N, C-alpha and C positions, 0 to 999 in steps of 0.2 A: 523662397516660398516653395513648398512641396505640394504638388497636386493643385486642384482647382479650389477656388473659394465658393462654397455653395451659397445660393440665394434662398433665404427663408421665405415663408409666406408673408411675413410682415414686411420684409424688404421688397418683395415683389409688389405688395400693395402700395408701397411708397412711389412706385412708378406712375401712379395716378396723378401725382403732382405735375409730372411732365405733360400729361394729357390736358390737365387744367390750364397750364401755361399756354399750350398751343391753342386750346379752345378759346381762351380769353383774347388772344391775338386775332383769331378769326372773327369773334363777336365784335371786338372794338372796330375792326376795319370793315365789318359787314361783308365778309367774303362769301357768306352763304355756304360755308364748308363745315359748320359745327355739327350738323346732323350726320354728314358723311364721316367726319372724324370720329365721332362717338361710336357709330355703327361699325366702322372699320376697326376700331380698337377692340370692341367686344368680339367681333368675328375673328380677329387675329388671335386673341387670347384663347377662345374656344377651339379654333382650328389647331393651334399649336399644342394645346393641352391634349386634344384627342390624338393627334399624330404622334405625340410623345408616347402615349400608351400603346398605340398600334405598332410603332417601331420596336418597342420592347419585345412584342410577340414575333414580329417579322425577323428580327435579328436572332431570336432564339431558334426559330424554325430554319431559317437560312437555306431555303430551297429555291431553285430556279423557277419552279412552277408557281411560286407565289411572287417572286421578284418581278418577273416579266409582266404579268397582268397589272401590277402596281405601276410600273414604268409606262405602260401603254395608257393606263387611266390618267396618269400625270400629263402625258402628251395630249390626250383628248381635252382635258381641262385647259391646258395652256393654249392650245390652238383655238379654242372657243374664246378665251379671253383676249387673245391677240387680235381678233377680228371684230369683236363685239362693238367697238366704238368707231370703226371705220365706215364712212359713208360713201356714197356715189360709186359703189362697185356694181357693175352690171351682171354679177353672178354671185353665187354663194361660194365664198373662198375657203370654207372650213376644211374641205378635203385636201386642197392644195397646201393649206397651212399645216394640217396634220402630217402630210407626207414630208414636207420640208423640215418641220420640227423633229419628227421621229427619225428620219434618215440622218440628218446632220448630228443629232445628239447621240444616236447609237454608234455611228461611225467613229466620232471623236471619243465618246465615252468608253467604248470597248478598247480602243488604242491606249487610252490613259490608264484604265483599270488593269488590263491584262499585261501590257508591255512596260508601262512606266512604274505603276505602284506595285503590281504583282502580289495581291493578297493570296492567302491559302484558305479555302479554295478561291479560284479566280473570280467566281460570281458572288463573293462575300457581300451580303446585304448591307453590312455596316460601311462598306466602301462604295458600292454601286449606287445605292439610293441617294446619299448626299451628293455624290459627284454628278449623277444624272439630274438631280434636282437643281443644282446650280446652272447646269447647261440649259435645261428647259427654261428657267427663269430669264436668263440673259438672252437666249435665242428668241423667246416669245416677244420681249420688248423690241429687239432688233428687227424681227420680221414685221411687227406691227408698224414700226417707223418706216421701214422700207416700202411696204405695201401702200401705206397711206401717202407717202411722198410720191410714189410712182403714179398713182391715180390723180393726185393733185397736179403733178407736172403735166400729165396728158390733158387734163381738163383745161389747164391754163394755156395749152399750146395746140389745141385741136386744129386750128387753121394751118399751122406749120406742118403738123403730121399729115393732114390731107394733101397739102401741097407737095410734100415729098412723095406720097403715094401716087399722085397724079403725074409726077415726073419719072415714075417707073421704079421707085424704091420698094423693096420688100417690106412687109410689116416690121421685121426686126430692124432693118435699116432706118425706118421711119421713127422708131421710138428709142433707139439705142442711146441718144444723148440724155434722155430723161430717165432711162433705166440706170445709167451710170450715176446720175445724181441720187436716185433712190437707194442704190446699194451703198453709196458713200454716206448717205444720211443714216442708214441702218448700222453701219460699222463705226461711225464717228465716236459715239459714246464709249465704246470698248477701246478704241485706239487712244482716246483721251485718258482713259484709266491707265493704260500701259505707260503713257508718257509721265504721269505724275506719281505713280505708286512709289512709296518709300520716301518721296520728297514732300508731298502734300498730304497723302492719306496712307493709313495702314488698313488694308482691306479687312473685311469681317472675318474671313477664315483665319487669317494670320493672327488677328487680335484675339479671337477665341482660343486658338491653340496656345498662345502665350499666356492668357489668363488661366488656362487649364494646366499650366506648368511646363509646357514644352520648351525646349531650348530654342531661343530666337533664330539661330541659324537653320535648324531643322524646319521651323515654321516658315522661314523665308523660302526654302526649297519647295515646300508644298504650295505656297502662295504663287510662286513663279509658274509652276505647272498649271495651277488653276487659271491664271490670267492668260497663258498662252492657249490652253485648251478652249477657253471661252472665246478668244479672238478667232480661232480656227472654226469653231462651231458656228459662230455668228456669220462668218464669211460664207461658209457652205450653205447655211440656212437662207441667207439673203439672196445668194445666187440662185438657189433652187426655186424660191418663191417667185422671182421675176421670170424665170424660164418657164415655170408652170402656168403663170398668170397672164403673161403678155398676149398670148394667142387668144385668150378669152375676150380681148378688146376688138377682135376683128372677125368679120364674117368669112365664109368659105371663099368668097371672091377677093378677099384681101382688103376690104373697106372697113372702116370703123363701124362697130355695132350701133344701132340707132339709140339704144339705151344710154350709151356713153355720150353721144352728141347732144342728146336732149335733156340730160340730167343737170 
């Protein structure tokens, strides 16, 4: 097979069959997800279609002054989505989430793009935007899991935390057992993916490259880089979000904030 197999408008329309199957399952089991499923499908189609046109222009311009604002905007959207459904947080976590996402993604993304892939020029939009997009998506989910688990653990062990504080522990010492669990929860899905890749699943990037006609061995090399970079980015992002967030749970005198204890 030479090159990729294009999908026509008619073939694309046939994917509605898959949406109908999913919708029927939701309706038969009364899951209450039909409306969300339909709305999500429409949004995904519109968003992907629009971004396809936008990327054509961005790739053609290929200038750093356009690429950087796009990446920052992606980080802003991802940080908002990461915290939108998390409850019982005694402060607005958007800034900390944005800092964690942006720092971890840019550190890992620049290493991968410049040192490993090495496009010409180094800021090639066709390389940077897809790579950073994968990093933002995975880090967003990991940070959301990590942050939610950290506050859930603290809420469930407030008495233990206050007991440690009363015995002279610092705020960090009082919450470190629960922070470890939170970081572990955030990293577990990525580690699980590393364990079964190639045996259970063929990841999306590798599958796409093979369908586009790339040699499987070359596709494997790219996929390995992607998996390792995502694991590194997730680890940095989870560590940053707990370091930036845990102090928000304590007053200046080292006691738990009232909002946390009463929520």
